[in-house]
N, C-alpha and C positions, 0 to 999 in steps of 0.2 A: 504494500500500500504506499502511496507515495503523497505526503502533505504538501498542501499548498504553502507558498512561502509568502504570509501574510505579514505587512509592517515590517519588511526586513531592514527597512532603511531608517525605522524609529529606535532611537536609543534604549535600551533597557538595563535596568538596576541587576546586577548579578547576584545580590542578596536575596531579594525576594521576588525578582522576575516579574515587575512590573513595568510596562512599556510609557514611553513618555514622548511627547511631540518634539521637544528639542532638547539640547544637553543641558541648558540653562535650568530646566524645570527638574531634569535629573539630578544636577548638582545640588540643588535646594532640597530635594528629597532625601539624597543621602547626607546632608548637612543636619537634616532635622531627625529622621526616622533611624538613621545607621551612627550617629554620631559617636556612640561608644565604641562600635567596632573600630571606626577610622581611628578614634584617640587612642585605643589599645595599640592598634598596629603600627603608629606613629612613635610610640614610646618603644616598641620593640625594635624599631629601625636605628633609633638612637645608641642602642647598646652597642658595645665594641666586642670584638672577640672575646670568647671565655679563654682563661689560662690553659695552655696546652694546645688550642688551635693551630692547625698548619695552614698556611696560606700557601697555593700553588700558584705562581704567575706564569 
């Protein structure tokens, strides 16, 4: 069975799969509804490597 590609040009929230008309609405949605998710992951990105981590260049 083949599903039709409906609204393939509209942005979609990857957390709750809600479709929006433009990226500005998507940004506002993510800043309000999923604020805790993004704040948590921004704090995780600020952490440096753990002791014993090996970096390969």
